[in-house]
C-alpha positions in Angstrom: -34.3 2.7 -17.9 -31.2 5.4 -18.2 -30.6 8.2 -16.1 -28.0 10.7 -17.6 -26.4 13.0 -15.1 -24.5 16.1 -16.4 -20.8 16.4 -15.1 -18.8 19.8 -16.6 -20.5 18.8 -20.3 -20.1 15.3 -20.2 -22.5 13.1 -19.7 -22.2 9.9 -17.3 -24.8 7.2 -17.4 -25.3 5.0 -13.8 -24.1 1.8 -15.7 -20.7 3.5 -16.0 -20.0 3.7 -12.5 -20.2 -0.1 -12.9 -18.1 -0.1 -16.2 -15.2 1.7 -14.2 -15.5 0.4 -10.9 -15.7 -3.1 -11.0 -12.3 -3.8 -12.6 -10.8 -2.3 -9.4 -12.8 -4.5 -6.8 -9.7 -6.7 -6.2 -6.8 -4.4 -5.9 -9.5 -2.0 -4.0 -9.6 -5.3 -1.1 -6.1 -5.6 -1.2 -5.4 -2.3 -0.6 -8.0 -2.3 2.3 -6.5 -5.5 3.6 -3.4 -4.2 3.9 -4.9 -0.9 5.4 -7.1 -2.7 8.4 -4.9 -6.5 8.4 -8.7 -7.9 9.0 -10.4 -9.7 6.3 -14.1 -8.6 7.5 -12.6 -4.7 8.2 -11.5 -5.0 4.4 -14.4 -6.3 3.0 -16.5 -3.6 5.1 -14.3 -1.2 3.8 -14.8 -2.0 0.0 -18.2 -1.8 0.8 -18.5 1.6 2.1 -15.9 3.1 -0.9 -18.0 1.5 -3.3 -21.3 2.6 -1.6 -20.1 6.5 -1.1 -18.9 6.6 -5.2 -21.6 5.7 -6.2 -23.2 8.1 -4.3 -20.9 10.6 -5.2 -20.4 9.4 -8.8 -22.1 12.6 -9.9 -19.5 14.8 -8.9 -16.4 12.6 -10.4 -15.0 14.5 -13.7 -14.6 12.6 -17.1 -11.0 13.0 -18.0 -9.7 12.8 -14.1 -7.9 9.2 -12.8 -10.9 7.6 -11.8 -8.3 5.0 -10.1 -7.1 7.5 -7.8 -10.5 9.1 -7.0 -11.7 5.6 -5.9 -8.4 5.0 -4.0 -9.0 8.3 -2.2 -12.4 7.3 -1.3 -11.5 4.3 0.3 -8.4 6.0 2.0 -10.1 8.9 3.4 -12.8 6.0 4.3 -10.1 4.1 6.5 -9.1 7.4 8.1 -12.5 8.5 9.4 -13.0 4.9 10.5 -13.0 3.5 14.0 -9.9 1.5 13.2 -8.0 4.2 10.8 -8.7 6.7 13.6 -6.5 4.0 15.8 -3.7 3.3 14.1 -3.5 7.2 12.6 -0.6 9.0 14.7 2.4 11.3 14.1 4.6 10.6 11.2 7.9 10.3 13.4 11.3 12.5 12.3 14.0 10.3 10.5 16.8 9.0 12.1 19.8 8.7 10.7 20.9 5.5 9.0 24.9 4.5 9.9 25.3 4.0 5.6 25.8 0.4 5.7 23.8 -1.4 3.1 24.1 -5.4 3.3 25.6 -6.6 -0.5 23.6 -9.4 -2.0 23.7 -11.2 -5.3 20.7 -11.4 -7.3 18.9 -14.0 -8.6 21.0 -17.1 -7.7 19.0 -20.2 -5.7 20.6 -19.5 -2.9 19.3 -15.8 -2.7 15.3 -16.8 -3.9 15.2 -19.7 -1.3 16.5 -16.9 0.7 13.8 -14.7 0.0 11.2 -17.5 -0.1 11.9 -18.7 3.2 11.5 -14.6 4.6 8.2 -14.0 2.9 6.6 -14.1 6.7 9.4 -12.1 8.1 8.4 -9.4 5.7 4.7 -9.5 5.6 5.5 -9.0 9.8 7.7 -6.1 8.9 5.5 -4.5 7.0 2.5 -5.2 9.1 4.5 -3.3 11.7 5.0 -0.2 9.5 2.5 2.9 10.3 -0.2 2.8 7.9 1.0 6.1 6.1 4.3 3.9 5.2 2.5 0.6 4.6 -0.3 2.5 2.2 2.7 4.0 0.1 4.4 1.5 0.0 1.7 -1.1 -1.2 0.4 1.8 -3.9 4.0 1.9 -5.3 5.2 -1.4 -5.3 2.2 -3.7 -5.3 -0.1 -1.6 -7.2 2.3 -0.1 -9.2 0.9 3.4 -9.2 2.9 6.4 -10.6 4.3 9.0 -7.9 1.6 11.5 -10.1 -1.3 8.5 -9.4 -0.1 7.9 -5.7 0.0 12.0 -4.8 -4.0 12.2 -6.5 -4.9 8.8 -4.1 -3.0 10.4 -1.2 -4.1 14.2 -2.1 -0.3 14.9 -1.8 2.6 16.7 -3.5 4.9 14.4 -5.3 7.6 15.5 -3.5 5.6 14.4 -0.1 5.1 11.0 -1.6 9.1 10.6 -2.8 9.9 11.3 1.0 7.6 9.3 2.5 8.1 6.3 0.2 12.0 6.8 0.9 11.6 6.7 4.8 9.0 3.9 4.6 12.0 1.8 3.0 14.1 2.7 5.6 11.9 2.1 8.1 11.8 -1.3 6.2 15.1 -1.7 6.2 15.7 -1.3 10.0 13.1 -3.2 10.9 14.2 -6.2 8.8 18.4 -5.9 8.6 18.6 -7.1 12.2 16.5 -10.1 11.8 18.2 -10.9 8.3 21.6 -10.7 10.1 20.7 -13.1 13.0 19.0 -15.5 10.2 22.7 -14.9 8.1 24.4 -15.7 11.2 22.6 -18.7 12.5 23.1 -19.9 8.5 26.9 -19.7 8.8 26.8 -21.1 12.2 25.0 -24.2 11.1 27.5 -24.5 7.9 30.2 -23.8 9.9 29.1 -26.9 12.6 28.4 -29.0 9.8 31.7 -28.9 8.4 33.3 -30.0 11.6 
């Protein structure tokens, strides 16, 4: 049996929700896992997101971005959850960087090995980021959303997306720089000792 719901002149069938929503399941779970940093909470969050989205499907306007709509529901559900309320806090003011950047050659065997060996370091640094920085990095770099999609998902202006993304990257660099420099110094010391 099919039910039709009138949404601004267009019709949606209940099975349309499944067709639109199910391809997003893995992406939504990954986003939820990054936000909650816990498998069980991520599963609960995705389940609650799908329940809310199905219940509110009649309010979805055809022709708008369904993916951004689902991500917004997930994010809002997270922010109003016990876990989300615990980790949300004020956005810190930017601290000025000294402007020094590490020069790194790209795509050499050494840099690939270095990148692979530091994946745990990167993951732990991302986990240390405040949730508003983690979510924007994930949406941009992992989910490859456009600034417009991110703005729709987070319900913020595009300028805010760009500034948060910039601050998130700067903060991540700040977290990684001392550890990477320490690792590079240790590698140089090992090579120096082998040369004796």
